[in-house]
KEPARO-262711 format. One record per atom (N, C-alpha, C): residue number from 1; x, y, z. Coordinates in Angstrom, 3 decimals, decimal comma, always signed. Each point is the difference from the previous one (the first is absolute). Example, Ala and Ser with C-alpha at 12.3 -4.5 7.8 and 13.67 -1.06 7.14 Angstrom:
BEGIN
 num        u        v        w
   1  +13,190   -5,690   +7,800
   1   -0,890   +1,190   +0,000
   1   +0,900   +1,200   +0,000
   2   -0,350   +1,050   -0,720
   2   +0,820   +1,190   +0,060
   2   -0,770   +1,090   +0,730
END
This chain:
BEGIN
 num        u        v        w
   1  -10,682   +1,009  -25,217
   1   +0,800   -0,634   +1,303
   1   +1,172   -1,063   -0,195
   2   +0,963   +0,357   +0,975
   2   +0,967   -0,507   -0,196
   2   -0,164   -1,563   +0,076
   3   +0,841   -0,857   -0,709
   3   +0,122   -1,499   +0,479
   3   +1,188   -0,255   +0,889
   4   -0,117   -1,558   +0,292
   4   +1,008   +0,278   +1,568
   4   +1,061   -0,180   -0,442
   5   +0,798   -0,467   -1,243
   5   +1,287   +0,095   -0,034
   5   +0,295   +1,509   -0,283
   6   -0,904   +0,793   -0,427
   6   +0,775   +1,825   -0,390
   6   +0,116   +0,759   +1,436
   7   -0,813   -0,584   +0,599
   7   -0,253   +1,077   +1,524
   7   +1,738   -0,219   +0,831
   8   +0,261   +1,110   +0,137
   8   +1,414   +0,217   +0,900
   8   -0,380   -0,250   +1,493
   9   +1,290   -0,148   +0,734
   9   -0,505   -0,321   +1,468
   9   +1,482   +0,593   +0,843
  10   -0,296   +0,801   +0,507
  10   +1,021   +0,531   +0,965
  10   -0,318   -0,449   +1,140
  11   +1,265   -0,303   +1,054
  11   -0,310   -0,427   +1,603
  11   +1,036   +1,382   +0,347
  12   -0,751   +0,271   +0,954
  12   +0,398   +1,106   +1,289
  12   +0,003   -0,405   +1,190
  13   +1,487   +0,129   +0,456
  13   -0,014   -0,705   +1,253
  13   +0,637   +1,051   +0,966
  14   -1,028   +0,406   +1,007
  14   +0,799   +1,042   +1,193
  14   +0,949   -0,887   +0,988
  15   +1,159   +0,619   +0,319
  15   +0,619   -0,729   +1,043
  15   +0,888   +1,052   +0,898
  16   +0,034   -0,426   +1,064
  16   +0,761   +0,873   +1,375
  16   +0,813   -1,196   +0,770
  17   +1,164   +0,122   +0,174
  17   +0,829   -0,849   +0,732
  17   -0,809   -1,750   +0,005
  18   +0,072   -0,178   -0,801
  18   -0,396   -1,495   -0,370
  18   +1,127   -0,963   -0,176
  19   +1,212   -0,090   +0,032
  19   +0,923   -0,825   +0,069
  19   -0,236   -1,185   +0,227
  20   -0,684   -0,402   +1,207
  20   -0,065   -1,284   +0,433
  20   -1,143   -0,922   -0,803
  21   -0,847   +0,590   -0,768
  21   -0,953   -0,788   -0,969
  21   +0,575   -0,237   -1,393
  22   +0,739   +1,232   -0,233
  22   +0,486   +0,109   -1,481
  22   +0,675   -1,307   -0,756
  23   +0,911   -0,435   +0,614
  23   +0,588   -1,189   -0,423
  23   -1,224   -0,953   -1,011
  24   -1,019   -0,401   +0,886
  24   -0,898   -1,369   -0,137
  24   -0,823   +1,214   -1,299
  25   -0,399   +1,092   +0,305
  25   -0,769   +0,557   -0,753
  25   +0,424   +0,054   -1,356
  26   +1,211   +0,742   -0,123
  26   +0,429   +0,057   -1,425
  26   +0,654   -1,189   -0,563
  27   +0,386   -1,172   +0,418
  27   -0,088   -1,338   -0,971
  27   -1,053   +0,060   -0,383
  28   -1,321   -0,171   +0,599
  28   -1,119   -0,008   -0,655
  28   -0,981   +1,070   -1,146
  29   +0,640   +1,139   +0,284
  29   -0,112   +1,014   -1,081
  29   +0,537   -0,298   -0,847
  30   +1,486   -0,678   -0,375
  30   +0,639   -0,024   -0,871
  30   -0,902   -1,071   -1,238
  31   -0,598   -0,724   +0,800
  31   -0,618   -1,210   -1,186
  31   -1,021   +0,515   -0,103
  32   -0,600   +1,392   -0,225
  32   -1,455   +0,457   -0,526
  32   +0,906   +0,775   -1,596
  33   -1,172   -0,110   -1,043
  33   -0,073   +0,670   -1,336
  33   -0,607   +1,264   +0,132
  34   +0,576   +1,156   +0,285
  34   -1,341   +1,160   +0,145
  34   +0,942   +1,030   -0,904
  35   -0,897   +1,420   -0,156
  35   +0,796   +0,304   -1,144
  35   +0,738   +1,237   +0,986
  36   -0,382   +0,655   +1,000
  36   +0,659   +0,653   +0,977
  36   -0,169   -0,422   +1,399
  37   +1,094   -0,006   +0,812
  37   +0,265   +0,146   +1,225
  37   +0,876   +0,580   +0,568
  38   -0,816   +0,843   +1,230
  38   +0,562   +0,976   +0,649
  38   +0,039   +0,193   +1,260
  39   +1,003   +0,142   +0,712
  39   -0,184   +0,139   +1,347
  39   +0,402   +1,373   +0,192
  40   -0,871   +0,255   +1,460
  40   +0,008   +1,914   +0,224
  40   +0,678   -0,054   +1,206
  41   +1,322   +0,129   +0,738
  41   +0,155   -0,034   +1,389
  41   -0,229   +1,615   +0,673
  42   -0,663   -0,324   +1,080
  42   -0,287   +1,343   +0,554
  42   +1,428   +0,582   +1,353
  43   +1,108   -0,287   -0,429
  43   +1,333   +0,416   +0,905
  43   +0,207   -0,943   +0,766
  44   -0,031   -1,352   -0,589
  44   +0,744   -1,168   +0,977
  44   +1,380   +0,355   +0,554
  45   +0,163   -0,532   +1,485
  45   +1,366   +0,223   +0,218
  45   +0,715   -1,240   +0,190
  46   -0,508   -1,158   -0,626
  46   +0,620   -1,416   +0,261
  46   +0,351   -0,307   -1,352
  47   +0,111   -1,365   -0,639
  47   +0,521   -0,366   -0,934
  47   -0,718   -0,197   -1,268
  48   -1,181   +0,358   +0,123
  48   -1,306   +0,033   -0,812
  48   +0,446   +0,536   -1,356
  49   +0,338   +1,138   -0,032
  49   +0,289   +0,473   -1,578
  49   +1,090   -1,003   -0,912
  50   +0,883   -0,187   +0,980
  50   +1,387   -0,672   -0,781
  50   -0,793   -1,672   -0,138
  51   -0,720   -0,497   +1,051
  51   -0,492   -1,213   -1,148
  51   -0,910   +0,356   -0,903
  52   -0,668   +0,950   -0,225
  52   -0,813   -0,211   -0,984
  52   +1,012   +0,113   -1,368
  53   +0,826   +1,196   +0,296
  53   +0,725   +0,040   -1,287
  53   +0,563   -0,737   -0,364
  54   +0,446   -1,039   +1,053
  54   +1,389   -0,863   -0,438
  54   -0,922   -1,318   -0,712
  55   -1,249   -0,017   +0,359
  55   -0,761   -0,968   -0,445
  55   -0,423   +0,373   -1,453
  56   +0,095   +1,244   -0,761
  56   -0,017   +0,488   -1,460
  56   -1,398   +0,846   -0,055
  57   -0,676   +0,313   +1,200
  57   -1,323   +0,911   +0,077
  57   +0,413   +1,138   -0,230
  58   -1,013   +0,965   -0,381
  58   +0,083   +1,161   +0,039
  58   -0,742   +0,345   +1,474
  59   +1,399   +0,858   +0,666
  59   -0,903   +0,889   +1,306
  59   +0,209   +1,637   +0,379
  60   -1,551   +0,412   -0,470
  60   +0,109   +1,528   +0,418
  60   +0,092   +0,321   +1,353
  61   +0,461   +1,482   +0,395
  61   -0,152   +0,345   +0,977
  61   -1,396   +1,233   +0,148
  62   -0,597   -0,048   +0,873
  62   -0,957   +0,839   +0,176
  62   -0,103   +0,701   +1,477
  63   -0,641   +0,658   +0,337
  63   -0,898   +0,164   +1,181
  63   -0,125   -1,056   +0,952
  64   +0,014   +0,044   +1,139
  64   -0,468   -1,251   +0,669
  64   -1,630   +0,229   +0,286
  65   -0,679   -1,172   -0,115
  65   -1,510   -0,104   +0,035
  65   -0,528   -0,904   -1,098
  66   -0,554   -0,952   +0,408
  66   -0,507   -0,980   -0,889
  66   -0,917   +0,828   -1,356
  67   -0,818   +0,885   +0,154
  67   -0,756   +0,546   -0,818
  67   +1,184   +0,854   -1,325
  68   +0,844   +0,714   +0,943
  68   +0,892   +0,738   -0,831
  68   +0,849   -0,834   -0,805
  69   +0,616   -1,050   +0,332
  69   +0,721   -0,770   -0,737
  69   -0,950   -0,819   -0,999
  70   -0,950   -0,456   +0,353
  70   -0,797   -0,714   -1,181
  70   -0,415   +0,936   -1,548
  71   -0,440   +1,413   +0,897
  71   -0,348   +0,864   -0,974
  71   +1,229   +0,455   -0,956
  72   +1,297   +0,190   +0,499
  72   +1,183   +0,450   -0,819
  72   +0,345   -1,234   -0,708
  73   -0,067   -1,329   +0,706
  73   +0,368   -1,149   -1,080
  73   -1,006   -0,205   -0,872
  74   -1,338   +0,358   -0,251
  74   -1,073   +0,139   -1,265
  74   +0,686   +0,892   -0,594
  75   +0,313   +1,388   +0,148
  75   +0,168   +0,791   -0,960
  75   +1,373   -0,233   -0,611
  76   +0,830   -1,138   +0,597
  76   +1,138   -0,717   -0,760
  76   -0,209   -0,966   -0,954
  77   -1,285   -0,478   +0,138
  77   -0,408   -1,345   -1,129
  77   -0,711   +0,631   -1,308
  78   -0,601   -0,713   -0,826
  78   -0,243   +0,408   -1,355
  78   -1,250   -1,125   -0,414
  79   +0,031   -0,793   +0,691
  79   -1,072   -1,325   -0,146
  79   -0,991   +0,507   +0,130
  80   -0,952   -1,237   -0,660
  80   -1,545   +0,225   +0,088
  80   -0,647   -0,436   +1,398
  81   +0,360   -0,743   +1,148
  81   -0,450   -0,377   +1,036
  81   +1,218   +0,069   +1,094
  82   -0,220   +0,536   +1,231
  82   +0,836   -0,118   +0,820
  82   -0,531   -1,004   +1,130
  83   +1,171   -0,697   +0,613
  83   -0,296   -0,786   +0,943
  83   +0,742   +0,355   +1,182
  84   -0,730   +0,379   +1,143
  84   +0,838   +0,235   +1,242
  84   +0,377   -0,879   +0,964
  85   +0,961   -0,345   +0,372
  85   +0,465   -1,329   +0,557
  85   +0,646   +0,197   +1,306
  86   -0,433   -0,734   +1,222
  86   +0,853   +0,004   +1,219
  86   +1,218   -0,633   -0,163
  87   +1,153   -0,126   +0,461
  87   +1,441   -0,586   -0,169
  87   -0,431   -1,382   +0,552
  88   -1,101   -0,008   +1,196
  88   -0,258   -1,124   +0,338
  88   -0,879   -0,747   -0,535
  89   -0,287   +0,157   -0,964
  89   -1,089   -0,645   -0,861
  89   +0,160   -0,582   -1,177
  90   -0,124   -1,371   +0,204
  90   +0,624   -0,622   -1,365
  90   -1,011   -0,031   -1,199
  91   +0,552   +0,267   -1,325
  91   -0,738   +0,030   -1,024
  91   +0,293   -1,108   -1,188
  92   -1,065   -0,487   -0,687
  92   +0,351   -1,191   -0,476
  92   -0,049   +0,448   -1,799
  93   +0,571   -0,824   -1,029
  93   -0,173   +0,547   -1,286
  93   -1,737   -0,199   -0,289
  94   -0,676   -0,913   +0,561
  94   -1,586   -0,047   -0,444
  94   -0,506   +1,102   +0,682
  95   +0,494   +0,812   +1,174
  95   -0,672   +1,003   +0,481
  95   +0,010   +1,017   -0,822
  96   +0,845   +0,253   -1,075
  96   +0,508   +0,993   -1,038
  96   -1,086   -0,205   -0,994
  97   -0,393   -1,232   -0,507
  97   -0,725   -0,180   -0,882
  97   -1,437   +0,202   +0,348
  98   -0,158   -0,303   +1,124
  98   -1,330   +0,231   +0,437
  98   -0,432   +1,513   +0,079
  99   +0,971   +0,842   +0,203
  99   -0,039   +1,364   -0,101
  99   -0,251   +0,688   -0,931
 100   +0,729   -0,727   -1,126
 100   -0,386   +0,661   -1,734
 100   -1,100   -0,739   -0,431
 101   -0,525   -0,965   +0,354
 101   -1,291   -0,683   -0,256
 101   -1,309   +1,299   +0,687
 102   +0,221   +0,512   +0,978
 102   -1,071   +0,694   +0,256
 102   +0,083   +1,336   -0,559
 103   +1,152   +0,579   -0,351
 103   +0,517   +0,968   -0,876
 103   -1,006   -0,311   -0,829
 104   +0,286   -1,100   -0,656
 104   -0,639   +0,055   -1,659
 104   -1,564   -0,771   +0,257
 105   -0,652   +0,002   +1,201
 105   -1,427   +0,460   +0,307
 105   -0,543   +1,092   +0,197
 106   +0,819   +1,029   +0,061
 106   -0,297   +1,423   +0,530
 106   +0,189   +0,374   +1,083
 107   +0,432   -1,102   +1,235
 107   -0,192   +0,854   +1,149
 107   +1,600   +0,855   +0,276
 108   -0,333   +1,410   +0,920
 108   +0,532   +0,889   +0,194
 108   +1,244   -0,293   +1,033
 109   -0,691   -0,603   +0,941
 109   +1,163   -0,282   +0,992
 109   -0,212   -1,544   +0,719
 110   +0,464   -0,363   +0,748
 110   -0,145   -1,389   +0,898
 110   +0,926   -0,047   +1,081
 111   -0,258   -1,544   +0,591
 111   +0,877   -0,509   +0,984
 111   -0,071   -1,389   -0,107
 112   +0,809   -0,475   +1,085
 112   +0,141   -1,629   -0,227
 112   -0,281   -0,257   +1,483
 113   -0,678   -1,352   +0,052
 113   -0,325   -1,141   +1,392
 113   +1,831   +0,122   +0,666
 114   -0,249   -0,064   +1,345
 114   +1,369   -0,007   +0,515
 114   +0,133   -1,632   +1,057
 115   +0,921   -0,383   +0,229
 115   +0,137   -0,869   +0,783
 115   +1,160   +0,122   +0,564
 116   -0,324   +0,486   +1,487
 116   +1,236   -0,117   +0,471
 116   +0,803   -0,773   +0,689
 117   +1,575   +0,356   +0,085
 117   +0,895   -1,178   -0,258
 117   +0,198   -1,177   +1,431
 118   -0,718   +0,693   +0,821
 118   -0,086   -1,147   +1,430
 118   -1,562   -0,806   -0,393
 119   +0,381   -1,123   -0,168
 119   -1,210   -0,824   -0,406
 119   -0,990   -0,675   +1,211
 120   +0,312   +0,528   +1,354
 120   -0,740   -0,622   +0,839
 120   -1,512   +0,713   -0,485
 121   -1,077   -0,830   +0,793
 121   -1,722   +0,176   +0,072
 121   -0,238   +1,760   +0,194
 122   +1,024   +0,602   +1,221
 122   -0,258   +1,336   -0,166
 122   -0,011   +0,700   -1,138
 123   +1,255   -0,045   -0,416
 123   +0,648   +0,584   -1,180
 123   -1,108   -0,008   -1,385
 124   -0,431   -1,536   +0,131
 124   -0,737   -0,080   -1,120
 124   -1,521   +0,776   -0,158
 125   -0,219   +0,419   +1,555
 125   -1,325   +0,587   -0,048
 125   -0,007   +1,366   -0,365
 126   +1,210   +0,546   +0,833
 126   +0,272   +1,361   -0,495
 126   +0,195   +0,456   -1,893
 127   +0,680   -0,989   -0,154
 127   -0,230   +0,373   -1,393
 127   -1,135   -0,390   -0,618
 128   -1,011   -0,640   +0,596
 128   -1,048   -0,171   -0,967
 128   -1,027   +1,358   +0,364
 129   -0,093   +0,153   +1,131
 129   -0,611   +1,414   +0,026
 129   +0,572   +1,559   -0,457
 130   +1,210   -0,203   -0,274
 130   +0,535   +0,896   -0,727
 130   -0,338   +0,026   -1,590
 131   +0,107   -1,129   -0,545
 131   -0,504   -0,314   -1,330
 131   -1,632   +0,260   -0,169
 132   -0,912   -0,280   +1,168
 132   -1,415   -0,037   -0,194
 132   +0,096   +1,658   +0,210
 133   +0,485   +0,787   +0,912
 133   -0,222   +1,352   +0,018
 133   +0,017   +0,780   -1,127
 134   +1,133   +0,026   -0,798
 134   +0,813   +0,410   -0,731
 134   -0,998   -0,236   -1,248
 135   -0,461   -1,193   -0,496
 135   -0,647   -0,396   -1,363
 135   -1,722   +0,677   +0,483
 136   -0,456   +0,000   +1,003
 136   -1,427   +0,497   +0,121
 136   +0,411   +1,694   +0,221
 137   +0,784   +0,485   +0,428
 137   +0,036   +1,749   +0,003
 137   +0,923   +0,134   -0,921
 138   +0,595   -0,535   -1,162
 138   +1,219   +0,467   -0,956
 138   +0,602   +0,764   +0,695
 139   +0,410   +0,155   +1,401
 139   +1,021   +0,631   +0,456
 139   +0,934   -0,707   +0,387
 140   +1,559   -0,205   -0,276
 140   +0,889   -0,633   +0,002
 140   +1,451   +0,480   +1,141
 141   +0,487   -1,005   +0,175
 141   +1,626   +0,917   +0,988
 141   +1,178   -0,347   -1,159
 142   +0,845   +0,539   +0,438
 142   +1,301   -0,524   -1,066
 142   +0,427   -0,981   -0,146
 143   +0,424   -0,908   +0,921
 143   +0,063   -1,335   +0,107
 143   -0,843   -0,631   -0,661
 144   -0,961   -0,028   -1,007
 144   -0,796   -0,665   -0,438
 144   +0,181   +0,026   -1,431
 145   +1,134   +1,053   -0,433
 145   +0,448   +0,166   -1,489
 145   -0,802   +0,521   -0,796
 146   +0,100   +1,443   +0,443
 146   -1,104   +0,776   -0,541
 146   +0,616   +0,552   -1,644
 147   -0,979   -0,279   -0,979
 147   +0,567   +0,662   -1,379
 147   -1,015   +0,780   -0,401
 148   +0,464   +0,876   -1,162
 148   -0,999   +0,698   -0,376
 148   +0,295   +0,605   -1,511
 149   -1,104   +0,282   -0,997
 149   +0,660   +0,481   -1,291
 149   +0,606   +1,330   +0,013
 150   +0,931   +0,411   -1,053
 150   +0,893   +1,447   +0,673
 150   -1,466   +1,062   -0,478
 151   -0,930   -0,111   -0,803
 151   -0,791   +0,871   -0,166
 151   -0,946   +0,450   +1,044
 152   -0,157   -1,465   +0,880
 152   -1,014   +0,221   +1,494
 152   +0,981   +0,635   +0,825
 153   +1,343   -0,378   +0,340
 153   +1,228   +0,791   +0,825
 153   -0,460   +1,309   -0,131
 154   +0,100   +0,524   -1,380
 154   +0,189   +1,641   -0,244
 154   -1,538   +0,576   +0,479
 155   -1,019   -0,772   -0,356
 155   -1,470   +0,520   +0,398
 155   -0,203   +0,577   +1,263
 156   +0,972   -1,106   +1,023
 156   -0,420   +0,345   +1,188
 156   +1,298   +0,935   +0,729
 157   +1,088   -0,194   -0,858
 157   +0,825   +1,025   +0,386
 157   +1,051   -0,897   +0,840
 158   -0,021   -1,194   +0,092
 158   +1,169   -0,499   +0,729
 158   -0,557   -0,276   +1,326
 159   +1,130   -0,791   +0,651
 159   -0,146   -0,285   +1,599
 159   -0,207   +1,499   +0,895
 160   -0,917   +0,179   +0,773
 160   +0,142   +1,565   +0,849
 160   +1,022   -0,513   +0,442
 161   +0,730   +1,332   +0,355
 161   +0,978   +0,105   +0,558
 161   -0,214   +0,369   +1,811
 162   -0,374   -1,450   +0,846
 162   -0,185   -0,103   +0,857
 162   +0,835   -0,796   +0,475
 163   +0,444   -0,123   +1,937
 163   +1,026   -0,934   +0,389
 163   -0,926   -1,061   +0,378
 164   -1,270   -0,445   -0,327
 164   -0,842   -1,306   +0,718
 164   -1,180   +0,177   -0,810
 165   +0,026   -1,448   -0,380
 165   -1,514   -0,102   -0,634
 165   +0,024   +0,245   -1,484
 166   +0,766   +0,405   -0,584
 166   +0,349   +0,366   -1,798
 166   -0,511   -0,937   -0,703
 167   +0,181   -1,152   +0,281
 167   -0,567   -1,228   -0,566
 167   -1,493   -0,135   +0,123
 168   -0,512   +0,358   +0,822
 168   -1,358   -0,107   +0,441
 168   -0,384   +1,080   -0,773
 169   +0,244   +1,341   +0,051
 169   -0,760   +0,870   -0,645
 169   +0,347   -0,253   -1,421
 170   +1,081   -0,178   -0,547
 170   -0,007   -0,089   -1,450
 170   -0,948   -1,292   -0,615
 171   -0,099   -0,775   +0,542
 171   -1,079   -1,278   -0,592
 171   -1,362   +0,602   +0,356
 172   -0,211   +0,948   +1,141
 172   -1,485   +0,624   -0,206
 172   +0,013   +0,483   -1,284
 173   +1,064   +0,857   -0,321
 173   -0,442   +1,086   -0,908
 173   +0,321   -0,761   -1,581
 174   +0,197   -1,142   +0,253
 174   -0,096   -0,604   -1,454
 174   -0,920   -0,578   -0,413
 175   -0,752   -0,367   +1,025
 175   -1,334   -0,231   -0,028
 175   -1,003   +0,479   -1,153
 176   +0,066   +1,329   -0,005
 176   -0,598   +0,873   -0,841
 176   +0,238   +0,108   -1,324
 177   +1,041   -0,550   -0,428
 177   +0,799   +0,217   -0,902
 177   -0,488   -1,204   -1,054
 178   -0,321   -1,442   +0,456
 178   -0,342   -1,100   -0,792
 178   +0,130   -1,131   +0,453
 179   -0,238   -1,113   -0,356
 179   -0,081   -1,246   +0,205
 179   +1,156   -0,698   +1,209
 180   -0,033   +0,043   +1,196
 180   +1,008   -0,725   +0,738
 180   -0,057   -1,662   -0,073
 181   +1,283   -0,708   -0,054
 181   +0,108   -0,823   -0,701
 181   +0,599   -1,186   +2,132
 182   -1,031   -0,909   +0,131
 182   +0,081   -0,657   +1,297
 182   +1,162   -1,199   -0,521
 183   +0,724   +0,143   -0,061
 183   +0,866   -1,404   -0,680
 183   +0,134   -1,315   +0,817
 184   -0,281   -1,168   -0,140
 184   +0,031   -1,084   +1,102
 184   +1,334   -0,595   +0,107
 185   +0,608   +0,427   -1,143
 185   +1,539   -0,473   +0,392
 185   +0,667   +0,620   +1,178
 186   +0,833   -1,067   +0,613
 186   +0,571   +0,536   +1,408
 186   +1,756   +0,631   -0,178
 187   +0,041   +0,879   +0,763
 187   +1,257   +0,750   +0,527
 187   +0,370   -0,673   +1,191
 188   +0,998   -0,423   -0,017
 188   +0,505   -0,427   +1,405
 188   +0,616   +1,252   +0,792
 189   -0,170   +0,442   +0,868
 189   +0,782   +0,865   +0,817
 189   +0,199   -0,149   +1,490
 190   +0,937   +0,680   +0,418
 190   +0,576   -0,673   +1,107
 190   -0,966   +0,740   +1,144
 191   +0,255   -1,255   +1,033
 191   -1,360   +0,421   +1,178
 191   +1,535   +0,656   +1,389
 192   +1,016   +0,324   -0,626
 192   +0,613   +0,513   +1,031
 192   -0,532   +1,055   +0,861
 193   -0,942   +0,966   -0,083
 193   -0,128   +0,970   +0,828
 193   -1,135   -0,431   +1,100
 194   -0,775   -0,946   -0,543
 194   -1,062   -1,081   +1,111
 194   +1,303   -0,585   +0,695
 195   +0,697   -0,568   -0,316
 195   +0,755   -0,946   +0,487
 195   +0,774   +0,861   +1,274
 196   +1,057   +1,208   -0,389
 196   +0,780   +0,843   +0,605
 196   -1,086   +1,072   +1,234
 197   -1,062   +0,005   -0,371
 197   -0,928   +1,086   +0,849
 197   -1,495   -0,829   +0,865
 198   -0,256   -1,136   -0,717
 198   -0,817   -0,775   +0,799
 198   -1,830   +0,200   -0,959
 199   -0,035   -1,227   -0,239
 199   -1,176   -0,002   -1,027
 199   -1,295   +0,918   +0,713
 200   -0,489   -0,452   +0,916
 200   -0,796   +0,627   +0,670
 200   +0,011   +1,942   -0,084
 201   +1,245   +0,474   +0,711
 201   +0,281   +0,982   +0,201
 201   +0,059   +0,916   -1,441
 202   +0,740   -0,830   -0,942
 202   +0,377   +0,847   -1,470
 202   -1,945   -0,122   -1,029
 203   -0,543   -1,062   +0,674
 203   -1,591   +0,140   -0,796
 203   -0,711   +1,381   +0,312
 204   +0,100   +0,120   +1,445
 204   -0,654   +0,865   +0,848
 204   +0,775   +1,514   -0,535
 205   +1,135   +0,113   -0,063
 205   +0,652   +1,219   -0,457
 205   -0,535   -0,039   -1,431
 206   +0,064   -0,331   -0,766
 206   -0,215   +0,101   -1,490
 206   -1,719   +0,147   -0,007
 207   -0,927   -0,425   +0,655
 207   -1,268   +0,428   -0,202
 207   +0,103   +1,110   +0,630
 208   +0,135   +0,308   +1,118
 208   -0,186   +1,445   +0,699
 208   +0,507   +0,988   -0,985
 209   +1,552   -0,082   -0,549
 209   +0,207   +1,027   -0,796
 209   -0,888   +0,247   -0,998
 210   -0,852   -0,770   -0,903
 210   -0,703   -0,338   -1,068
 210   -1,203   +0,838   +0,133
 211   -0,443   -0,087   +1,633
 211   -1,248   -0,003   +0,507
 211   -0,291   +1,826   +0,101
 212   +1,527   +0,291   +0,705
 212   +0,061   +1,306   +0,270
 212   +0,215   +0,887   -1,112
 213   +0,667   -0,310   -0,935
 213   -0,019   +0,288   -1,766
 213   -1,114   +0,563   -0,319
 214   -1,000   -1,275   +0,232
 214   -1,291   +0,062   -0,880
 214   -0,789   +1,355   +1,177
 215   +0,427   +0,005   +0,932
 215   -0,566   +1,275   +0,872
 215   +0,748   +1,031   -0,457
 216   +0,827   +0,194   -0,592
 216   +0,736   +1,503   -0,424
 216   +1,232   +0,229   +0,743
 217   +0,690   -0,899   +0,891
 217   +0,913   +0,320   +0,536
 217   +1,287   +0,328   -0,926
 218   +0,804   +1,127   +0,122
 218   +1,108   +0,119   -1,073
 218   +0,964   -1,254   -0,078
 219   +0,438   -0,354   -1,109
 219   +1,164   -0,722   -0,306
 219   +1,189   +0,219   +0,904
 220   +0,487   +1,137   +0,041
 220   +0,792   +0,103   +0,857
 220   -0,012   -0,261   +1,430
 221   -1,135   +0,230   +1,207
 221   -0,313   -0,459   +0,882
 221   +0,151   -1,841   +0,155
 222   -0,617   -0,592   -1,240
 222   -0,071   -1,042   +0,128
 222   +1,564   -0,842   -0,149
 223   +0,662   +0,954   -0,930
 223   +1,385   -0,514   -0,025
 223   +0,909   +0,096   +1,220
 224   -0,386   +0,667   +0,803
 224   +0,544   +0,393   +1,157
 224   -0,207   -1,492   +1,020
 225   -1,534   -0,259   -0,066
 225   -0,399   -1,064   +0,873
 225   +0,291   -1,115   -0,371
 226   +0,181   -0,191   -1,345
 226   +0,900   -1,413   -0,376
 226   +1,219   -0,137   +0,128
 227   +0,520   +1,142   +0,077
 227   +1,627   -0,012   +0,589
 227   +0,243   -0,529   +1,360
 228   -0,732   +0,884   +0,842
 228   -0,297   +0,051   +1,345
 228   -0,185   -1,578   +0,180
 229   -0,624   -0,542   -0,380
 229   -0,558   -1,442   +0,331
 229   +1,044   -1,128   -0,482
 230   +0,873   +0,475   -0,906
 230   +0,911   -1,010   -0,519
 230   +1,220   +0,464   +0,840
END
């Protein structure tokens, strides 16, 4: 079994037109010590790519689509563990150490608790239920910092190439492979989608889409519903 110091870690970050949030995110990422850090751009038309490259990071180009981008990024890494990070989620050095500890303990995949950036009581309640649900079901969403061993990623065939719910289906598949770590470490993730579109309408939309996905509605139809609602 690997020990904590020998396990290598790659971070894969899918991006698309994120010029507004990148400056602060890049500054935070520059402070991390990781073996590999790869951005995968899905065809941005703003200054996303130039900002990333000017900061000294690798930015690959792939077809648009978060699943495609994360799979492509993974194929261009060699590390033992891959962490998939949203650009508006903040990662710390202690979070990285926690991932490596779970690897040493035999976990095949995992995720973090999250705290939404808006600290009002409403957003703290949303964070609590997201964390509780995902730990209970072992099903996670991308803003929770999903991580996986290279072997487990290969065993499930990577992220399913669907336009929505790819993270839900990916983590459902990972439950069959081995132990899933529900880390209590907290990642701070942006509350911008709730603030822009309204708390109750966003929560309702997310639960409706998940329920319809559970009923078997195609991800393509769900993606259209999501775009129309936005």
